[in-house]
N, CA, C and O atoms as a Tripos MOL2 file, in Angstrom:
@<TRIPOS>MOLECULE
protein
  280   279    70     0     0
PROTEIN
NO_CHARGES

@<TRIPOS>ATOM
      1 N          -2.1570   15.8330   -7.3730 N.3       1 MET1
      2 CA         -1.1310   14.9410   -6.8450 C.3       1 MET1
      3 C          -1.0560   13.6860   -7.7090 C.2       1 MET1
      4 O          -2.0690   13.1890   -8.2020 O.2       1 MET1
      5 N           0.1320   13.2000   -7.8750 N.am      2 ASP2
      6 CA          0.3590   11.9650   -8.6180 C.3       2 ASP2
      7 C          -0.2630   10.7970   -7.8530 C.2       2 ASP2
      8 O           0.0090   10.6140   -6.6660 O.2       2 ASP2
      9 N          -1.0910   10.0130   -8.5260 N.am      3 MET3
     10 CA         -1.8060    8.9160   -7.8800 C.3       3 MET3
     11 C          -0.8540    7.8570   -7.3170 C.2       3 MET3
     12 O          -1.1170    7.2910   -6.2560 O.2       3 MET3
     13 N           0.2400    7.5900   -8.0150 N.am      4 ARG4
     14 CA          1.2030    6.6090   -7.4940 C.3       4 ARG4
     15 C           1.7920    7.0730   -6.1670 C.2       4 ARG4
     16 O           1.9620    6.2850   -5.2370 O.2       4 ARG4
     17 N           2.0960    8.3550   -6.0950 N.am      5 LYS5
     18 CA          2.6510    8.9170   -4.8570 C.3       5 LYS5
     19 C           1.6130    8.8820   -3.7420 C.2       5 LYS5
     20 O           1.9360    8.5400   -2.6040 O.2       5 LYS5
     21 N           0.3680    9.2330   -4.0580 N.am      6 LEU6
     22 CA         -0.7120    9.2210   -3.0770 C.3       6 LEU6
     23 C          -0.9210    7.8200   -2.5130 C.2       6 LEU6
     24 O          -1.0090    7.6510   -1.2970 O.2       6 LEU6
     25 N          -1.0020    6.8240   -3.3740 N.am      7 VAL7
     26 CA         -1.1930    5.4430   -2.9240 C.3       7 VAL7
     27 C          -0.0150    5.0180   -2.0550 C.2       7 VAL7
     28 O          -0.2090    4.4070   -1.0040 O.2       7 VAL7
     29 N           1.1890    5.3330   -2.4810 N.am      8 GLY8
     30 CA          2.3740    4.9690   -1.7120 C.3       8 GLY8
     31 C           2.3950    5.5940   -0.3310 C.2       8 GLY8
     32 O           2.7090    4.9260    0.6540 O.2       8 GLY8
     33 N           2.0600    6.8760   -0.2590 N.am      9 GLU9
     34 CA          2.0350    7.5690    1.0340 C.3       9 GLU9
     35 C           0.9520    6.9950    1.9390 C.2       9 GLU9
     36 O           1.1860    6.7730    3.1270 O.2       9 GLU9
     37 N          -0.2290    6.7550    1.3840 N.am     10 ASN10
     38 CA         -1.3160    6.1830    2.1800 C.3      10 ASN10
     39 C          -0.9690    4.7770    2.6530 C.2      10 ASN10
     40 O          -1.2230    4.4220    3.8030 O.2      10 ASN10
     41 N          -0.3920    3.9860    1.7680 N.am     11 PHE11
     42 CA         -0.0280    2.6210    2.1290 C.3      11 PHE11
     43 C           0.9940    2.6200    3.2640 C.2      11 PHE11
     44 O           0.8360    1.8870    4.2410 O.2      11 PHE11
     45 N           2.0260    3.4270    3.1410 N.am     12 ALA12
     46 CA          3.0710    3.4890    4.1670 C.3      12 ALA12
     47 C           2.5010    3.9660    5.4990 C.2      12 ALA12
     48 O           2.8450    3.4260    6.5510 O.2      12 ALA12
     49 N           1.6350    4.9700    5.4610 N.am     13 ARG13
     50 CA          1.0240    5.4810    6.6820 C.3      13 ARG13
     51 C           0.1740    4.4080    7.3610 C.2      13 ARG13
     52 O           0.2850    4.1920    8.5680 O.2      13 ARG13
     53 N          -0.6650    3.7450    6.5880 N.am     14 LEU14
     54 CA         -1.5240    2.7020    7.1540 C.3      14 LEU14
     55 C          -0.6980    1.5420    7.6960 C.2      14 LEU14
     56 O          -1.0110    0.9910    8.7510 O.2      14 LEU14
     57 N           0.3380    1.1780    6.9850 N.am     15 ARG15
     58 CA          1.2010    0.0750    7.4330 C.3      15 ARG15
     59 C           1.8320    0.4200    8.7770 C.2      15 ARG15
     60 O           1.8470   -0.4010    9.6940 O.2      15 ARG15
     61 N           2.3480    1.6270    8.8860 N.am     16 ARG16
     62 CA          2.9690    2.0530   10.1510 C.3      16 ARG16
     63 C           1.9400    2.1310   11.2750 C.2      16 ARG16
     64 O           2.2200    1.7270   12.4040 O.2      16 ARG16
     65 N           0.7360    2.6540   10.9690 N.am     17 GLU17
     66 CA         -0.3210    2.7400   11.9810 C.3      17 GLU17
     67 C          -0.6950    1.3630   12.5250 C.2      17 GLU17
     68 O          -1.0410    1.2220   13.6980 O.2      17 GLU17
     69 N          -0.6210    0.3500   11.6610 N.am     18 LYS18
     70 CA         -0.9460   -1.0210   12.0730 C.3      18 LYS18
     71 C           0.2420   -1.6980   12.7550 C.2      18 LYS18
     72 O           0.1200   -2.8150   13.2590 O.2      18 LYS18
     73 N           1.3890   -1.0210   12.7700 N.am     19 GLY19
     74 CA          2.5770   -1.5850   13.4010 C.3      19 GLY19
     75 C           3.1950   -2.7210   12.6170 C.2      19 GLY19
     76 O           3.7990   -3.6230   13.1980 O.2      19 GLY19
     77 N           3.0510   -2.6860   11.3050 N.am     20 LEU20
     78 CA          3.5600   -3.7510   10.4350 C.3      20 LEU20
     79 C           4.8230   -3.3140    9.7060 C.2      20 LEU20
     80 O           4.9860   -2.1450    9.3550 O.2      20 LEU20
     81 N           5.7100   -4.2740    9.4880 N.am     21 THR21
     82 CA          6.8830   -4.0300    8.6470 C.3      21 THR21
     83 C           6.5210   -4.3350    7.2000 C.2      21 THR21
     84 O           5.4980   -4.9580    6.9150 O.2      21 THR21
     85 N           7.3750   -3.8870    6.3000 N.am     22 GLN22
     86 CA          7.1740   -4.2310    4.8900 C.3      22 GLN22
     87 C           7.2140   -5.7410    4.7030 C.2      22 GLN22
     88 O           6.4600   -6.2900    3.8980 O.2      22 GLN22
     89 N           8.0810   -6.4060    5.4350 N.am     23 GLU23
     90 CA          8.2060   -7.8580    5.3280 C.3      23 GLU23
     91 C           6.9310   -8.5630    5.7850 C.2      23 GLU23
     92 O           6.5090   -9.5480    5.1800 O.2      23 GLU23
     93 N           6.3240   -8.0540    6.8500 N.am     24 GLU24
     94 CA          5.0710   -8.6500    7.3370 C.3      24 GLU24
     95 C           3.9400   -8.4700    6.3330 C.2      24 GLU24
     96 O           3.1480   -9.3870    6.1140 O.2      24 GLU24
     97 N           3.8640   -7.2930    5.7270 N.am     25 VAL25
     98 CA          2.8350   -7.0620    4.7160 C.3      25 VAL25
     99 C           3.1000   -7.9300    3.4860 C.2      25 VAL25
    100 O           2.1660   -8.4440    2.8710 O.2      25 VAL25
    101 N           4.3580   -8.0890    3.1370 N.am     26 ALA26
    102 CA          4.7030   -8.9490    2.0020 C.3      26 ALA26
    103 C           4.2370  -10.3820    2.2630 C.2      26 ALA26
    104 O           3.6720  -11.0160    1.3720 O.2      26 ALA26
    105 N           4.4620  -10.8910    3.4530 N.am     27 ALA27
    106 CA          4.0420  -12.2520    3.7900 C.3      27 ALA27
    107 C           2.5200  -12.3770    3.7560 C.2      27 ALA27
    108 O           1.9940  -13.3960    3.3090 O.2      27 ALA27
    109 N           1.8230  -11.3670    4.2170 N.am     28 ARG28
    110 CA          0.3550  -11.3860    4.2370 C.3      28 ARG28
    111 C          -0.2450  -11.2760    2.8410 C.2      28 ARG28
    112 O          -1.2790  -11.8750    2.5480 O.2      28 ARG28
    113 N           0.4170  -10.5030    1.9880 N.am     29 SER29
    114 CA         -0.1730  -10.1740    0.6870 C.3      29 SER29
    115 C           0.3000  -11.0590   -0.4570 C.2      29 SER29
    116 O          -0.3900  -11.1920   -1.4670 O.2      29 SER29
    117 N           1.4730  -11.6650   -0.3020 N.am     30 GLY30
    118 CA          2.0330  -12.4420   -1.4040 C.3      30 GLY30
    119 C           2.8950  -11.6160   -2.3460 C.2      30 GLY30
    120 O           3.4780  -12.1570   -3.2860 O.2      30 GLY30
    121 N           2.9830  -10.3110   -2.1070 N.am     31 PHE31
    122 CA          3.8620   -9.4600   -2.8960 C.3      31 PHE31
    123 C           5.2200   -9.4220   -2.2200 C.2      31 PHE31
    124 O           5.3210   -9.6230   -1.0100 O.2      31 PHE31
    125 N           6.2490   -9.1690   -2.9850 N.am     32 SER32
    126 CA          7.5940   -9.1350   -2.4120 C.3      32 SER32
    127 C           7.8080   -7.8620   -1.5940 C.2      32 SER32
    128 O           7.1160   -6.8610   -1.7800 O.2      32 SER32
    129 N           8.7790   -7.9260   -0.6890 N.am     33 GLN33
    130 CA          9.1360   -6.7400    0.0930 C.3      33 GLN33
    131 C           9.6370   -5.6440   -0.8460 C.2      33 GLN33
    132 O           9.3970   -4.4610   -0.6050 O.2      33 GLN33
    133 N          10.3310   -6.0350   -1.9150 N.am     34 GLN34
    134 CA         10.8220   -5.0550   -2.8790 C.3      34 GLN34
    135 C           9.6580   -4.3310   -3.5710 C.2      34 GLN34
    136 O           9.7280   -3.1280   -3.8220 O.2      34 GLN34
    137 N           8.5900   -5.0770   -3.8760 N.am     35 TYR35
    138 CA          7.4150   -4.4600   -4.4890 C.3      35 TYR35
    139 C           6.7840   -3.4640   -3.5210 C.2      35 TYR35
    140 O           6.4370   -2.3480   -3.9080 O.2      35 TYR35
    141 N           6.6370   -3.8750   -2.2540 N.am     36 ILE36
    142 CA          6.0480   -3.0080   -1.2350 C.3      36 ILE36
    143 C           6.8810   -1.7240   -1.1020 C.2      36 ILE36
    144 O           6.3290   -0.6260   -1.0260 O.2      36 ILE36
    145 N           8.1880   -1.8680   -1.0750 N.am     37 SER37
    146 CA          9.0760   -0.7120   -0.9680 C.3      37 SER37
    147 C           8.8980    0.2230   -2.1610 C.2      37 SER37
    148 O           8.7930    1.4380   -1.9880 O.2      37 SER37
    149 N           8.8640   -0.3350   -3.3610 N.am     38 SER38
    150 CA          8.6770    0.4850   -4.5670 C.3      38 SER38
    151 C           7.3210    1.1720   -4.5670 C.2      38 SER38
    152 O           7.1990    2.3240   -4.9840 O.2      38 SER38
    153 N           6.3100    0.4660   -4.1000 N.am     39 LEU39
    154 CA          4.9660    1.0410   -4.0080 C.3      39 LEU39
    155 C           4.9740    2.2460   -3.0740 C.2      39 LEU39
    156 O           4.4350    3.3010   -3.4090 O.2      39 LEU39
    157 N           5.5830    2.0860   -1.9070 N.am     40 GLU40
    158 CA          5.6100    3.1750   -0.9280 C.3      40 GLU40
    159 C           6.3850    4.3840   -1.4350 C.2      40 GLU40
    160 O           6.1120    5.5100   -1.0180 O.2      40 GLU40
    161 N           7.3390    4.1700   -2.3220 N.am     41 ARG41
    162 CA          8.1130    5.2870   -2.8830 C.3      41 ARG41
    163 C           7.4470    5.8830   -4.1210 C.2      41 ARG41
    164 O           8.0010    6.7860   -4.7500 O.2      41 ARG41
    165 N           6.2550    5.3810   -4.4760 N.am     42 GLY42
    166 CA          5.5260    5.9260   -5.6200 C.3      42 GLY42
    167 C           6.0610    5.4900   -6.9600 C.2      42 GLY42
    168 O           5.8560    6.1680   -7.9670 O.2      42 GLY42
    169 N           6.7420    4.3660   -6.9830 N.am     43 ARG43
    170 CA          7.3510    3.8920   -8.2340 C.3      43 ARG43
    171 C           6.5740    2.7620   -8.8840 C.2      43 ARG43
    172 O           6.9990    2.2220   -9.9050 O.2      43 ARG43
    173 N           5.4440    2.4020   -8.3050 N.am     44 ARG44
    174 CA          4.6000    1.3410   -8.8590 C.3      44 ARG44
    175 C           3.2480    1.9200   -9.2260 C.2      44 ARG44
    176 O           2.7820    2.8850   -8.6200 O.2      44 ARG44
    177 N           2.6320    1.3210  -10.2180 N.am     45 ASN45
    178 CA          1.3000    1.7170  -10.6610 C.3      45 ASN45
    179 C           0.3930    0.5030  -10.4890 C.2      45 ASN45
    180 O           0.1530   -0.2300  -11.4480 O.2      45 ASN45
    181 N          -0.1190    0.2800   -9.2580 N.am     46 PRO46
    182 CA         -0.8580   -0.9480   -8.9880 C.3      46 PRO46
    183 C          -2.1960   -1.0070   -9.7100 C.2      46 PRO46
    184 O          -2.8430    0.0130   -9.9450 O.2      46 PRO46
    185 N          -2.5940   -2.2250  -10.0570 N.am     47 THR47
    186 CA         -3.9060   -2.4360  -10.6620 C.3      47 THR47
    187 C          -4.9740   -2.3710   -9.5780 C.2      47 THR47
    188 O          -4.6590   -2.3390   -8.3880 O.2      47 THR47
    189 N          -6.2070   -2.3510   -9.9820 N.am     48 VAL48
    190 CA         -7.3170   -2.3520   -9.0330 C.3      48 VAL48
    191 C          -7.2740   -3.6170   -8.1840 C.2      48 VAL48
    192 O          -7.5050   -3.5590   -6.9760 O.2      48 VAL48
    193 N          -6.9850   -4.7400   -8.7900 N.am     49 ILE49
    194 CA         -6.9110   -6.0040   -8.0580 C.3      49 ILE49
    195 C          -5.7810   -5.9540   -7.0340 C.2      49 ILE49
    196 O          -5.9470   -6.4110   -5.9030 O.2      49 ILE49
    197 N          -4.6390   -5.4030   -7.4220 N.am     50 THR50
    198 CA         -3.5110   -5.2700   -6.4990 C.3      50 THR50
    199 C          -3.8780   -4.3690   -5.3310 C.2      50 THR50
    200 O          -3.5560   -4.6810   -4.1840 O.2      50 THR50
    201 N          -4.5500   -3.2550   -5.6080 N.am     51 LEU51
    202 CA         -4.9870   -2.3660   -4.5250 C.3      51 LEU51
    203 C          -5.8900   -3.1050   -3.5500 C.2      51 LEU51
    204 O          -5.7620   -2.9480   -2.3350 O.2      51 LEU51
    205 N          -6.7990   -3.9080   -4.0780 N.am     52 PHE52
    206 CA         -7.7100   -4.6760   -3.2350 C.3      52 PHE52
    207 C          -6.9270   -5.6520   -2.3520 C.2      52 PHE52
    208 O          -7.1730   -5.7350   -1.1480 O.2      52 PHE52
    209 N          -5.9910   -6.3860   -2.9450 N.am     53 GLU53
    210 CA         -5.2100   -7.3730   -2.1940 C.3      53 GLU53
    211 C          -4.3150   -6.7130   -1.1490 C.2      53 GLU53
    212 O          -4.1810   -7.2280   -0.0380 O.2      53 GLU53
    213 N          -3.7070   -5.5930   -1.4880 N.am     54 LEU54
    214 CA         -2.8650   -4.8860   -0.5330 C.3      54 LEU54
    215 C          -3.6870   -4.3010    0.6120 C.2      54 LEU54
    216 O          -3.2650   -4.3370    1.7670 O.2      54 LEU54
    217 N          -4.8550   -3.7670    0.2900 N.am     55 ALA55
    218 CA         -5.7330   -3.2340    1.3340 C.3      55 ALA55
    219 C          -6.1520   -4.3460    2.2950 C.2      55 ALA55
    220 O          -6.1700   -4.1420    3.5090 O.2      55 ALA55
    221 N          -6.4830   -5.5070    1.7660 N.am     56 GLN56
    222 CA         -6.8490   -6.6380    2.6210 C.3      56 GLN56
    223 C          -5.7100   -7.0070    3.5590 C.2      56 GLN56
    224 O          -5.9410   -7.2960    4.7330 O.2      56 GLN56
    225 N          -4.4900   -6.9970    3.0530 N.am     57 ALA57
    226 CA         -3.3260   -7.3430    3.8700 C.3      57 ALA57
    227 C          -3.1410   -6.3590    5.0190 C.2      57 ALA57
    228 O          -2.5810   -6.7110    6.0580 O.2      57 ALA57
    229 N          -3.6110   -5.1230    4.8340 N.am     58 LEU58
    230 CA         -3.5010   -4.0950    5.8730 C.3      58 LEU58
    231 C          -4.7350   -4.0320    6.7610 C.2      58 LEU58
    232 O          -4.7340   -3.3260    7.7700 O.2      58 LEU58
    233 N          -5.7870   -4.7600    6.4010 N.am     59 GLY59
    234 CA         -7.0450   -4.6340    7.1360 C.3      59 GLY59
    235 C          -7.7120   -3.3060    6.8490 C.2      59 GLY59
    236 O          -8.3660   -2.7240    7.7140 O.2      59 GLY59
    237 N          -7.5410   -2.8300    5.6200 N.am     60 ALA60
    238 CA         -8.0830   -1.5410    5.1900 C.3      60 ALA60
    239 C          -8.9530   -1.7740    3.9530 C.2      60 ALA60
    240 O          -9.1830   -2.9120    3.5440 O.2      60 ALA60
    241 N          -9.4270   -0.6830    3.3710 N.am     61 THR61
    242 CA        -10.1920   -0.7640    2.1280 C.3      61 THR61
    243 C          -9.3760   -0.1330    0.9990 C.2      61 THR61
    244 O          -8.4790    0.6700    1.2550 O.2      61 THR61
    245 N          -9.6820   -0.4910   -0.2340 N.am     62 PRO62
    246 CA         -8.9980    0.1750   -1.3520 C.3      62 PRO62
    247 C          -9.1910    1.6870   -1.3430 C.2      62 PRO62
    248 O          -8.3070    2.4330   -1.7640 O.2      62 PRO62
    249 N         -10.3380    2.1320   -0.8670 N.am     63 ILE63
    250 CA        -10.5980    3.5810   -0.7760 C.3      63 ILE63
    251 C          -9.5970    4.2480    0.1570 C.2      63 ILE63
    252 O          -9.1710    5.3770   -0.0830 O.2      63 ILE63
    253 N          -9.2230    3.5400    1.2280 N.am     64 ASP64
    254 CA         -8.2230    4.0880    2.1590 C.3      64 ASP64
    255 C          -6.9020    4.3690    1.4460 C.2      64 ASP64
    256 O          -6.1760    5.2920    1.8160 O.2      64 ASP64
    257 N          -6.5970    3.5780    0.4320 N.am     65 LEU65
    258 CA         -5.3240    3.7260   -0.2860 C.3      65 LEU65
    259 C          -5.3460    4.8480   -1.3070 C.2      65 LEU65
    260 O          -4.2990    5.3990   -1.6470 O.2      65 LEU65
    261 N          -6.5360    5.1950   -1.8040 N.am     66 ILE66
    262 CA         -6.5920    6.2070   -2.8610 C.3      66 ILE66
    263 C          -7.1810    7.5420   -2.4040 C.2      66 ILE66
    264 O          -7.2460    8.4930   -3.1830 O.2      66 ILE66
    265 N          -7.6100    7.6120   -1.1410 N.am     67 SER67
    266 CA         -8.2050    8.8460   -0.6320 C.3      67 SER67
    267 C          -7.1600    9.9270   -0.4220 C.2      67 SER67
    268 O          -6.0610    9.6730    0.0700 O.2      67 SER67
    269 N          -7.5310   11.1270   -0.8060 N.am     68 ASN68
    270 CA         -6.6680   12.2950   -0.6040 C.3      68 ASN68
    271 C          -7.1570   13.0040    0.6510 C.2      68 ASN68
    272 O          -8.2810   13.5040    0.6920 O.2      68 ASN68
    273 N          -6.3200   13.0440    1.6600 N.am     69 SER69
    274 CA         -6.7210   13.6300    2.9560 C.3      69 SER69
    275 C          -6.6100   15.1490    2.9680 C.2      69 SER69
    276 O          -7.0050   15.7820    3.9470 O.2      69 SER69
    277 N          -6.0880   15.7430    1.9160 N.am     70 ASP70
    278 CA         -5.9370   17.2160    1.8720 C.3      70 ASP70
    279 C          -7.2630   17.9110    1.7340 C.2      70 ASP70
    280 O          -7.3150   19.1390    1.6830 O.2      70 ASP70
@<TRIPOS>BOND
     1     1     2 1
     2     2     3 1
     3     3     4 2
     4     3     5 am
     5     5     6 1
     6     6     7 1
     7     7     8 2
     8     7     9 am
     9     9    10 1
    10    10    11 1
    11    11    12 2
    12    11    13 am
    13    13    14 1
    14    14    15 1
    15    15    16 2
    16    15    17 am
    17    17    18 1
    18    18    19 1
    19    19    20 2
    20    19    21 am
    21    21    22 1
    22    22    23 1
    23    23    24 2
    24    23    25 am
    25    25    26 1
    26    26    27 1
    27    27    28 2
    28    27    29 am
    29    29    30 1
    30    30    31 1
    31    31    32 2
    32    31    33 am
    33    33    34 1
    34    34    35 1
    35    35    36 2
    36    35    37 am
    37    37    38 1
    38    38    39 1
    39    39    40 2
    40    39    41 am
    41    41    42 1
    42    42    43 1
    43    43    44 2
    44    43    45 am
    45    45    46 1
    46    46    47 1
    47    47    48 2
    48    47    49 am
    49    49    50 1
    50    50    51 1
    51    51    52 2
    52    51    53 am
    53    53    54 1
    54    54    55 1
    55    55    56 2
    56    55    57 am
    57    57    58 1
    58    58    59 1
    59    59    60 2
    60    59    61 am
    61    61    62 1
    62    62    63 1
    63    63    64 2
    64    63    65 am
    65    65    66 1
    66    66    67 1
    67    67    68 2
    68    67    69 am
    69    69    70 1
    70    70    71 1
    71    71    72 2
    72    71    73 am
    73    73    74 1
    74    74    75 1
    75    75    76 2
    76    75    77 am
    77    77    78 1
    78    78    79 1
    79    79    80 2
    80    79    81 am
    81    81    82 1
    82    82    83 1
    83    83    84 2
    84    83    85 am
    85    85    86 1
    86    86    87 1
    87    87    88 2
    88    87    89 am
    89    89    90 1
    90    90    91 1
    91    91    92 2
    92    91    93 am
    93    93    94 1
    94    94    95 1
    95    95    96 2
    96    95    97 am
    97    97    98 1
    98    98    99 1
    99    99   100 2
   100    99   101 am
   101   101   102 1
   102   102   103 1
   103   103   104 2
   104   103   105 am
   105   105   106 1
   106   106   107 1
   107   107   108 2
   108   107   109 am
   109   109   110 1
   110   110   111 1
   111   111   112 2
   112   111   113 am
   113   113   114 1
   114   114   115 1
   115   115   116 2
   116   115   117 am
   117   117   118 1
   118   118   119 1
   119   119   120 2
   120   119   121 am
   121   121   122 1
   122   122   123 1
   123   123   124 2
   124   123   125 am
   125   125   126 1
   126   126   127 1
   127   127   128 2
   128   127   129 am
   129   129   130 1
   130   130   131 1
   131   131   132 2
   132   131   133 am
   133   133   134 1
   134   134   135 1
   135   135   136 2
   136   135   137 am
   137   137   138 1
   138   138   139 1
   139   139   140 2
   140   139   141 am
   141   141   142 1
   142   142   143 1
   143   143   144 2
   144   143   145 am
   145   145   146 1
   146   146   147 1
   147   147   148 2
   148   147   149 am
   149   149   150 1
   150   150   151 1
   151   151   152 2
   152   151   153 am
   153   153   154 1
   154   154   155 1
   155   155   156 2
   156   155   157 am
   157   157   158 1
   158   158   159 1
   159   159   160 2
   160   159   161 am
   161   161   162 1
   162   162   163 1
   163   163   164 2
   164   163   165 am
   165   165   166 1
   166   166   167 1
   167   167   168 2
   168   167   169 am
   169   169   170 1
   170   170   171 1
   171   171   172 2
   172   171   173 am
   173   173   174 1
   174   174   175 1
   175   175   176 2
   176   175   177 am
   177   177   178 1
   178   178   179 1
   179   179   180 2
   180   179   181 am
   181   181   182 1
   182   182   183 1
   183   183   184 2
   184   183   185 am
   185   185   186 1
   186   186   187 1
   187   187   188 2
   188   187   189 am
   189   189   190 1
   190   190   191 1
   191   191   192 2
   192   191   193 am
   193   193   194 1
   194   194   195 1
   195   195   196 2
   196   195   197 am
   197   197   198 1
   198   198   199 1
   199   199   200 2
   200   199   201 am
   201   201   202 1
   202   202   203 1
   203   203   204 2
   204   203   205 am
   205   205   206 1
   206   206   207 1
   207   207   208 2
   208   207   209 am
   209   209   210 1
   210   210   211 1
   211   211   212 2
   212   211   213 am
   213   213   214 1
   214   214   215 1
   215   215   216 2
   216   215   217 am
   217   217   218 1
   218   218   219 1
   219   219   220 2
   220   219   221 am
   221   221   222 1
   222   222   223 1
   223   223   224 2
   224   223   225 am
   225   225   226 1
   226   226   227 1
   227   227   228 2
   228   227   229 am
   229   229   230 1
   230   230   231 1
   231   231   232 2
   232   231   233 am
   233   233   234 1
   234   234   235 1
   235   235   236 2
   236   235   237 am
   237   237   238 1
   238   238   239 1
   239   239   240 2
   240   239   241 am
   241   241   242 1
   242   242   243 1
   243   243   244 2
   244   243   245 am
   245   245   246 1
   246   246   247 1
   247   247   248 2
   248   247   249 am
   249   249   250 1
   250   250   251 1
   251   251   252 2
   252   251   253 am
   253   253   254 1
   254   254   255 1
   255   255   256 2
   256   255   257 am
   257   257   258 1
   258   258   259 1
   259   259   260 2
   260   259   261 am
   261   261   262 1
   262   262   263 1
   263   263   264 2
   264   263   265 am
   265   265   266 1
   266   266   267 1
   267   267   268 2
   268   267   269 am
   269   269   270 1
   270   270   271 1
   271   271   272 2
   272   271   273 am
   273   273   274 1
   274   274   275 1
   275   275   276 2
   276   275   277 am
   277   277   278 1
   278   278   279 1
   279   279   280 2
@<TRIPOS>SUBSTRUCTURE
     1 MET1         2 RESIDUE 1 A MET
     2 ASP2         6 RESIDUE 1 A ASP
     3 MET3        10 RESIDUE 1 A MET
     4 ARG4        14 RESIDUE 1 A ARG
     5 LYS5        18 RESIDUE 1 A LYS
     6 LEU6        22 RESIDUE 1 A LEU
     7 VAL7        26 RESIDUE 1 A VAL
     8 GLY8        30 RESIDUE 1 A GLY
     9 GLU9        34 RESIDUE 1 A GLU
    10 ASN10       38 RESIDUE 1 A ASN
    11 PHE11       42 RESIDUE 1 A PHE
    12 ALA12       46 RESIDUE 1 A ALA
    13 ARG13       50 RESIDUE 1 A ARG
    14 LEU14       54 RESIDUE 1 A LEU
    15 ARG15       58 RESIDUE 1 A ARG
    16 ARG16       62 RESIDUE 1 A ARG
    17 GLU17       66 RESIDUE 1 A GLU
    18 LYS18       70 RESIDUE 1 A LYS
    19 GLY19       74 RESIDUE 1 A GLY
    20 LEU20       78 RESIDUE 1 A LEU
    21 THR21       82 RESIDUE 1 A THR
    22 GLN22       86 RESIDUE 1 A GLN
    23 GLU23       90 RESIDUE 1 A GLU
    24 GLU24       94 RESIDUE 1 A GLU
    25 VAL25       98 RESIDUE 1 A VAL
    26 ALA26      102 RESIDUE 1 A ALA
    27 ALA27      106 RESIDUE 1 A ALA
    28 ARG28      110 RESIDUE 1 A ARG
    29 SER29      114 RESIDUE 1 A SER
    30 GLY30      118 RESIDUE 1 A GLY
    31 PHE31      122 RESIDUE 1 A PHE
    32 SER32      126 RESIDUE 1 A SER
    33 GLN33      130 RESIDUE 1 A GLN
    34 GLN34      134 RESIDUE 1 A GLN
    35 TYR35      138 RESIDUE 1 A TYR
    36 ILE36      142 RESIDUE 1 A ILE
    37 SER37      146 RESIDUE 1 A SER
    38 SER38      150 RESIDUE 1 A SER
    39 LEU39      154 RESIDUE 1 A LEU
    40 GLU40      158 RESIDUE 1 A GLU
    41 ARG41      162 RESIDUE 1 A ARG
    42 GLY42      166 RESIDUE 1 A GLY
    43 ARG43      170 RESIDUE 1 A ARG
    44 ARG44      174 RESIDUE 1 A ARG
    45 ASN45      178 RESIDUE 1 A ASN
    46 PRO46      182 RESIDUE 1 A PRO
    47 THR47      186 RESIDUE 1 A THR
    48 VAL48      190 RESIDUE 1 A VAL
    49 ILE49      194 RESIDUE 1 A ILE
    50 THR50      198 RESIDUE 1 A THR
    51 LEU51      202 RESIDUE 1 A LEU
    52 PHE52      206 RESIDUE 1 A PHE
    53 GLU53      210 RESIDUE 1 A GLU
    54 LEU54      214 RESIDUE 1 A LEU
    55 ALA55      218 RESIDUE 1 A ALA
    56 GLN56      222 RESIDUE 1 A GLN
    57 ALA57      226 RESIDUE 1 A ALA
    58 LEU58      230 RESIDUE 1 A LEU
    59 GLY59      234 RESIDUE 1 A GLY
    60 ALA60      238 RESIDUE 1 A ALA
    61 THR61      242 RESIDUE 1 A THR
    62 PRO62      246 RESIDUE 1 A PRO
    63 ILE63      250 RESIDUE 1 A ILE
    64 ASP64      254 RESIDUE 1 A ASP
    65 LEU65      258 RESIDUE 1 A LEU
    66 ILE66      262 RESIDUE 1 A ILE
    67 SER67      266 RESIDUE 1 A SER
    68 ASN68      270 RESIDUE 1 A ASN
    69 SER69      274 RESIDUE 1 A SER
    70 ASP70      278 RESIDUE 1 A ASP
């Protein structure tokens, strides 16, 4: 599986599970809503630091974002 797609799917799932909108995560993380949207669609290639910051905004770990549940 493409890692960008995996991260995007995991991020979107976790965000929804937490009951957060893209706008709320953007405010928490400092990233734009457009960036969050692109990430969820698998169009971004986040750095390790970005993964850490996004995971913190979700109350998750970076491992949660890169884990393959299959």
